[in-house]
Each structure stands twice: as structure tokens, then as C-alpha cells.
Backbone bond lengths (Angstrom), bond angles and torsions (degrees), N, CA, C in turn:
res aa  C-N    CA-C-N  psi(-1)  N-CA   C-N-CA  omega(-1)  CA-C   N-CA-C  phi
1 X - - - 1.394 - - 1.529 112.55 -
2 X 1.304 117.19 143.75 1.420 122.88 -177.23 1.525 109.07 -92.83
3 X 1.383 114.99 140.22 1.381 119.42 179.16 1.597 109.07 -89.67
4 X 1.359 112.67 166.26 1.464 113.83 -170.68 1.499 113.47 -76.59
5 X 1.402 117.71 -36.31 1.458 119.86 -176.61 1.547 107.70 -97.99
6 X 1.381 115.55 114.24 1.432 125.56 177.81 1.376 111.72 -131.68
7 X 1.405 118.13 154.63 1.341 125.53 171.12 1.564 109.19 -136.55
8 X 1.262 118.55 125.84 1.562 123.27 -179.67 1.516 108.71 48.11
9 X 1.305 116.45 40.22 1.480 122.30 173.86 1.511 114.14 84.51
10 X 1.382 119.91 1.93 1.498 118.09 -176.39 1.566 102.81 -116.23
11 X 1.350 113.53 154.95 1.412 121.89 172.23 1.489 116.03 -71.77
12 X 1.313 118.47 130.31 1.423 122.93 -167.56 1.596 113.57 -80.70
13 X 1.402 112.50 -35.41 1.410 118.84 -179.84 1.541 118.31 -51.89
14 X 1.342 116.66 -45.57 1.399 116.01 179.68 1.530 115.00 -73.36
15 X 1.314 113.85 -21.97 1.551 118.04 169.56 1.494 113.97 -67.73
16 X 1.317 114.36 -31.94 1.515 117.32 -177.09 1.630 113.29 -83.87
17 X 1.274 117.13 -29.39 1.443 123.44 -170.51 1.489 112.68 -68.46
18 X 1.280 120.26 -24.30 1.448 125.29 -174.09 1.658 105.87 -73.20
19 X 1.223 117.74 -35.91 1.461 120.13 -176.03 1.512 109.74 -67.86
20 X 1.330 125.87 -56.28 1.461 122.02 -178.67 1.513 111.06 -61.31
21 X 1.331 119.92 -39.35 1.425 121.38 -177.55 1.409 109.06 -63.08
22 X 1.381 117.81 -51.44 1.383 119.96 179.03 1.537 116.66 -64.62
23 X 1.292 114.51 -32.95 1.519 113.70 173.14 1.460 112.89 -69.34
24 X 1.280 118.29 -40.17 1.483 122.30 -179.30 1.508 109.16 -58.09
25 X 1.389 115.89 -48.69 1.454 122.25 -176.33 1.507 111.41 -65.16
26 X 1.489 114.60 -42.39 1.462 117.26 175.97 1.455 113.83 -62.88
27 X 1.396 116.22 -41.64 1.501 121.39 177.01 1.420 113.41 -54.91
28 X 1.365 115.45 -44.55 1.442 123.59 -179.72 1.434 112.24 -64.75
29 X 1.338 116.81 -41.69 1.495 121.78 177.42 1.614 108.46 -63.86
30 X 1.303 117.57 -43.62 1.501 118.23 178.44 1.541 110.65 -62.06
31 X 1.275 116.91 -33.59 1.413 121.73 -173.08 1.603 106.56 -77.49
32 X 1.314 114.92 -32.37 1.515 117.04 173.52 1.523 109.44 -66.12
33 X 1.448 113.93 -45.95 1.436 113.86 176.81 1.470 114.48 -58.73
34 X 1.242 119.74 -38.56 1.520 124.62 172.43 1.489 112.90 -56.26
35 X 1.403 113.68 -47.79 1.458 116.98 -179.67 1.519 113.23 -63.25
36 X 1.332 115.90 -31.31 1.473 120.27 179.04 1.476 110.38 -79.59
37 X 1.368 120.46 -42.62 1.388 120.80 -169.12 1.526 113.71 -101.13
38 X 1.324 118.32 -15.96 1.411 127.38 -177.40 1.507 111.07 57.79
39 X 1.391 116.79 33.22 1.483 124.17 173.15 1.502 107.60 -93.79
40 X 1.323 114.96 122.32 1.411 119.70 -172.65 1.570 113.93 -68.46
41 X 1.264 117.23 -24.90 1.551 118.72 -179.41 1.586 106.10 -62.65
42 X 1.343 119.14 -38.46 1.483 115.02 -177.21 1.432 111.19 -68.98
43 X 1.447 120.47 -31.01 1.461 116.18 173.06 1.409 116.17 -66.19
44 X 1.322 115.80 -38.32 1.514 126.36 178.40 1.634 107.80 -56.57
45 X 1.340 111.85 -54.43 1.472 118.09 -178.93 1.551 111.24 -59.11
46 X 1.303 115.50 -45.30 1.487 123.38 178.14 1.565 110.38 -55.46
47 X 1.343 114.18 -41.48 1.523 118.45 -175.43 1.565 106.43 -72.68
48 X 1.275 121.72 -40.91 1.464 123.07 179.06 1.490 112.27 -72.09
49 X 1.224 119.58 -27.91 1.542 122.56 173.53 1.417 108.35 -67.13
50 X 1.238 119.51 -44.40 1.446 123.98 -178.95 1.470 111.98 -71.98
51 X 1.322 118.50 -35.31 1.509 120.60 170.37 1.573 113.44 -57.66
52 X 1.299 110.01 -44.74 1.613 114.58 -179.10 1.538 105.41 -67.83
53 X 1.388 116.63 -39.65 1.443 116.61 -174.55 1.571 111.46 -66.84
54 X 1.369 116.58 -31.62 1.494 115.29 176.91 1.570 110.35 -68.26
55 X 1.279 116.39 -41.55 1.514 117.36 173.68 1.521 112.74 -51.56
56 X 1.362 108.53 -53.93 1.594 115.03 -178.01 1.524 109.75 -61.60
57 X 1.374 117.98 -39.52 1.456 116.02 -176.31 1.504 112.72 -67.24
58 X 1.318 113.76 -32.80 1.604 114.88 176.18 1.500 109.05 -62.86
59 X 1.357 119.28 -45.05 1.412 121.49 -177.09 1.533 109.37 -67.62
60 X 1.350 120.44 -39.61 1.451 119.71 174.76 1.502 110.36 -62.57
61 X 1.344 118.38 -41.13 1.438 119.17 -175.71 1.503 113.00 -65.69
62 X 1.318 116.05 -31.57 1.518 120.62 -179.98 1.452 107.47 -67.08
63 X 1.364 118.53 -51.44 1.505 124.08 -179.62 1.519 112.15 -62.05
64 X 1.395 115.07 -40.55 1.443 118.68 -178.03 1.583 111.41 -68.26
65 X 1.370 113.16 -38.63 1.464 114.90 179.32 1.588 110.00 -65.97
66 X 1.281 119.17 -40.51 1.505 125.51 178.81 1.582 108.85 -63.07
67 X 1.255 114.53 -42.07 1.516 118.90 177.47 1.533 110.51 -66.65
68 X 1.434 116.53 -39.30 1.415 121.07 -177.15 1.550 111.85 -62.00
69 X 1.368 115.73 -37.00 1.374 123.64 179.10 1.633 112.34 -62.64
70 X 1.238 114.97 -18.25 1.510 116.99 179.47 1.499 112.09 -93.37
71 X 1.304 119.28 -6.92 1.479 121.73 173.56 1.497 113.98 -73.15
72 X 1.362 121.67 131.59 1.327 123.04 -171.70 1.668 110.56 -59.66
73 X 1.296 117.80 149.31 1.468 119.44 -174.22 1.520 105.74 -76.97
74 X 1.308 115.92 161.38 1.378 127.91 175.64 1.618 113.11 53.41
75 X 1.398 112.07 45.62 1.390 122.92 172.65 1.412 110.95 -122.21
76 X 1.414 116.43 163.28 1.364 119.50 175.40 1.560 112.83 -68.56
77 X 1.272 114.44 -23.32 1.476 116.71 179.34 1.476 107.08 -71.71
78 X 1.287 118.04 -44.73 1.562 121.95 -179.18 1.558 107.09 -58.45
79 X 1.273 121.00 -40.41 1.449 125.54 179.37 1.538 110.79 -68.50
80 X 1.299 117.51 -47.53 1.408 121.33 177.40 1.449 113.63 -64.05
81 X 1.375 118.93 -37.17 1.451 125.34 173.09 1.468 113.05 -60.21
82 X 1.304 118.13 -41.66 1.473 124.57 -177.42 1.605 109.41 -64.55
83 X 1.335 111.23 -42.43 1.448 115.89 -177.70 1.513 108.64 -71.10
84 X 1.348 117.39 -42.65 1.431 125.20 177.92 1.585 109.03 -52.16
85 X 1.350 110.67 -53.28 1.536 117.45 -174.12 1.544 110.12 -66.99
86 X 1.410 114.42 -38.13 1.460 116.45 173.87 1.573 117.35 -59.93
87 X 1.317 110.57 -41.44 1.502 116.13 179.26 1.526 111.18 -69.94
88 X 1.343 117.51 -37.16 1.434 119.52 -179.21 1.499 107.08 -68.91
89 X 1.341 119.04 -38.83 1.471 120.67 179.24 1.542 109.47 -67.28
90 X 1.276 120.06 -36.99 1.397 118.76 174.61 1.541 116.15 -62.91
91 X 1.355 114.09 -41.15 1.412 121.22 174.83 1.475 110.44 -62.20
92 X 1.307 119.33 -45.49 1.415 121.61 175.06 1.556 115.89 -56.50
93 X 1.267 111.54 -41.44 1.514 118.75 178.94 1.515 110.72 -63.27
94 X 1.339 113.94 -43.73 1.529 118.38 179.06 1.572 109.92 -62.65
95 X 1.284 119.45 -43.74 1.465 120.90 177.06 1.508 111.67 -66.99
96 X 1.375 118.64 -38.40 1.501 119.40 178.81 1.609 105.82 -64.41
97 X 1.295 121.46 -36.76 1.455 120.96 179.31 1.476 109.75 -66.38
98 X 1.328 117.79 -44.23 1.472 125.89 -179.26 1.553 105.16 -60.17
99 X 1.360 117.38 -44.72 1.422 121.55 -178.02 1.566 108.37 -62.16
100 X 1.351 115.70 -50.97 1.527 120.25 -177.16 1.558 111.97 -59.02
101 X 1.215 113.70 -35.30 1.569 118.49 176.46 1.554 112.45 -60.00
102 X 1.361 112.20 -34.95 1.436 116.24 -171.07 1.565 114.21 -100.75
103 X 1.403 117.16 -14.04 1.368 121.99 -174.30 1.552 111.98 -59.71
104 X 1.198 121.36 -36.96 1.579 123.71 -177.66 1.525 111.48 -86.88
105 X 1.331 113.47 -9.86 1.410 119.72 -178.18 1.556 109.16 -80.28
106 X 1.342 120.16 119.94 1.495 121.65 -174.22 1.534 111.88 -59.06
107 X 1.437 114.61 -38.25 1.460 117.76 178.43 1.451 114.79 -74.11
108 X 1.368 119.75 -18.50 1.430 130.21 -172.38 1.501 114.16 53.50
109 X 1.354 113.92 23.78 1.543 117.64 -177.30 1.508 106.88 -83.17
110 X 1.392 112.89 151.40 1.441 120.66 177.26 1.472 105.02 -92.65
111 X 1.452 115.31 142.84 1.471 123.54 170.37 1.476 107.73 -92.25
112 X 1.341 117.88 -178.35 1.424 124.06 -178.57 1.520 112.10 -54.13
113 X 1.367 115.81 -52.41 1.485 118.34 -174.69 1.456 111.44 -67.34
114 X 1.368 123.89 -33.52 1.359 122.55 173.89 1.474 112.46 -66.13
115 X 1.211 118.35 -43.91 1.501 125.69 177.02 1.519 105.65 -56.16
116 X 1.357 119.86 -46.84 1.512 120.23 -177.62 1.517 110.14 -63.10
117 X 1.355 120.34 -37.85 1.435 121.87 170.11 1.571 114.15 -56.33
118 X 1.325 112.66 -41.41 1.512 117.04 177.38 1.444 112.68 -62.16
119 X 1.401 115.94 -46.01 1.471 119.68 -177.53 1.507 111.12 -61.88
120 X 1.429 118.08 -45.37 1.437 122.19 175.84 1.550 106.77 -56.57
121 X 1.245 120.47 -48.74 1.527 125.71 177.91 1.478 110.52 -52.49
122 X 1.350 121.29 -48.00 1.426 121.76 -179.66 1.464 111.69 -64.51
123 X 1.360 121.42 -41.90 1.439 126.55 179.05 1.541 109.10 -62.00
124 X 1.292 115.54 -42.86 1.514 119.60 179.48 1.567 108.53 -67.85
125 X 1.340 113.74 -38.35 1.484 116.40 177.30 1.549 112.45 -63.93
126 X 1.268 112.74 -35.19 1.564 116.21 178.41 1.537 112.26 -64.54
127 X 1.281 113.69 -36.76 1.503 120.41 179.01 1.515 106.10 -72.24
128 X 1.284 119.54 -42.82 1.519 119.36 177.31 1.514 111.17 -65.00
129 X 1.280 117.33 -39.06 1.525 118.47 -178.61 1.495 109.47 -66.50
130 X 1.408 117.29 -36.11 1.518 118.06 178.13 1.622 107.88 -63.71
131 X 1.324 116.69 -39.95 1.406 118.95 176.92 1.456 114.49 -63.26
132 X 1.293 115.66 -41.33 1.500 121.45 173.67 1.522 110.92 -60.39
133 X 1.292 120.46 -36.07 1.433 125.55 175.09 1.551 107.44 -65.23
134 X 1.280 114.64 -44.58 1.528 118.64 179.58 1.593 108.50 -58.63
135 X 1.274 117.74 -44.00 1.423 122.34 -177.36 1.562 109.56 -58.76
136 X 1.400 115.15 -49.42 1.486 119.87 -176.52 1.422 112.61 -79.59
137 X 1.336 120.02 -53.42 1.520 123.36 -173.52 1.429 109.63 -78.42
138 X 1.286 124.90 -41.00 1.558 120.85 -177.76 1.452 112.19 -84.90
139 X 1.348 115.08 -52.96 1.473 119.83 -172.84 1.521 115.44 -88.64
140 X 1.343 114.34 -9.28 1.565 118.46 173.25 1.532 111.44 74.23
141 X 1.265 119.65 14.15 1.502 121.10 -178.35 1.514 107.74 -63.01
142 X 1.254 116.65 127.02 1.541 122.83 178.23 1.474 111.33 78.16
143 X 1.327 124.84 -3.28 1.377 128.19 -177.37 1.484 114.82 -91.37
144 X 1.289 110.66 -57.12 1.504 115.95 -177.09 1.588 110.20 -142.22
145 X 1.227 115.18 162.18 1.467 123.87 176.44 1.522 113.84 -61.56
146 X 1.315 113.22 -35.32 1.497 120.72 -177.28 1.470 109.68 -84.87
147 X 1.289 125.43 29.14 1.396 122.22 -178.47 1.463 112.24 -61.69
148 X 1.389 124.27 151.44 1.318 125.20 175.43 1.569 107.34 -111.61
149 X 1.355 119.53 96.32 1.390 119.19 -176.89 1.513 116.10 -70.09
150 X 1.343 118.09 1.74 1.404 121.61 179.12 1.556 112.72 -118.57
151 X 1.269 118.06 16.55 1.448 123.31 177.73 1.484 114.02 -61.89
152 X 1.409 118.81 138.98 1.366 118.37 -175.08 1.568 115.85 -62.50
153 X 1.366 119.94 167.08 1.370 123.16 -175.63 1.614 110.82 -67.31
154 X 1.339 119.80 146.73 1.433 117.90 177.18 1.521 112.72 -66.87
155 X 1.397 118.38 -15.75 1.390 120.73 176.27 1.511 114.28 -68.82
156 X 1.334 117.92 -10.88 1.453 119.57 -178.60 1.474 112.09 -88.23
157 X 1.377 117.18 -9.93 1.397 120.41 175.60 1.601 115.67 85.03
158 X 1.345 111.75 -3.53 1.441 116.03 -177.51 1.543 110.83 -82.38
159 X 1.268 123.39 148.57 1.419 131.63 -175.56 1.626 105.41 -79.44
160 X 1.303 118.46 116.49 1.460 120.77 -177.75 1.494 107.12 -66.60
161 X 1.366 120.55 -34.34 1.386 119.20 -174.36 1.517 112.99 -71.01
162 X 1.387 116.92 -17.07 1.450 118.84 177.00 1.529 112.65 -96.05
163 X 1.259 118.13 7.02 1.466 119.92 -175.19 1.514 105.63 -107.07
164 X 1.244 118.60 131.58 1.479 125.73 -174.43 1.487 110.84 -94.59
165 X 1.352 119.20 179.35 1.441 117.68 -173.44 1.548 115.51 -60.10
166 X 1.298 117.93 -20.36 1.484 122.62 178.26 1.501 111.00 -75.33
167 X 1.373 116.89 -13.41 1.462 114.75 -173.92 1.437 117.15 89.76
168 X 1.354 118.19 -0.85 1.411 126.41 179.70 1.567 107.97 -114.87
169 X 1.358 109.43 149.80 1.477 119.26 173.47 1.502 112.24 -66.70
170 X 1.340 120.36 133.37 1.405 119.12 173.21 1.496 114.52 -64.96
171 X 1.236 121.89 147.71 1.432 127.89 176.53 1.573 110.33 -62.90
172 X 1.220 115.72 136.65 1.459 120.98 179.62 1.562 108.16 -71.73
173 X 1.303 117.03 133.19 1.460 121.06 176.70 1.478 108.99 -77.72
174 X 1.380 117.04 147.94 1.384 119.78 175.95 1.536 109.75 -96.42
175 X 1.268 118.66 111.74 1.497 124.07 -174.82 1.531 107.95 -83.31
């Protein structure tokens, strides 16, 4: 199935998600370095990485939501997409809170509590990213018109390519 937001034949949402996730992880790493070394530059860089990540996350969320609306109702893909979007929204909320805590601080440095929020956000973002991969790689959402929005989870160990629309493997033909 094709997604709604495309550029030059490719789905836009997966192109956008790498930026905020990478920026959030990098910002968290810079904040960790700041907490270890107490060098203010690392805290500043972490703050601005997270600032850019928030902007990118909002853009990714908008395209992701519009794509989600094109997934057929009452399918596994629709449910996975809902959880994926919810986790990403929670991650974004945690990073916005961490950003708001720091915005009025002239040094822009993160304290221990703010850093903990960021770590939780990165972990949640990792789970959301895995679900996004499940949508694209396992369920074929946005990849091809013959997507199977009811393919089983990749955690079951079954090959999605060998599973038909019924959710069952086709019988092997005797040649």
C-alpha cells in the first residue's frame, strides 16, 4: 500500500524520522559528557541538538500521522502504527520537558533529572523505531502495493514474505 506523503516516489516519513532520533541520541550523549566533565560547551551542544530534534520530530510526526490515516482499519498495521505514534509522542513530550527545563538556564546545561528524562526518551524512541521498522520491513507499509497489513510479528520468527493475506503460510506445491 502506498502512503499519502511521498517525494519522488518514496515515502517521506521514514526519511524524516532519522533526524530527530539521531539528534535526541546525540544530544543525550553530549549531556552525559557534560555531566562527566563539567565542560559547559557539551551542555550547550546537547541543548541545541535537542532543540533541532524537537523541530524534526514535529515534522516527522505530521507526516507519520497522515500516513497512518491511509492504513486500512482493523489491521495489525493500524494497531502497530497507533502504538508507534503514541511512543514517539511520549518521547517527544519527554524531550520537550527536558528542553523547557533548560531554556531559561543561561548555561543550557542538563542536570541529573533532565538527563534521566532524556535517557528514558531515548529508550522509548528505540522501541518506537523498532515498531516503525516492523511497519515498513515486516508489514510492507509504504513499500509496495501488495503490502500485508496483517502479517505476523517479526518476533514470531515467521517469514513475512511467505505469509499470505490470510495470515497463514501457503501450502508447498509438490513438483
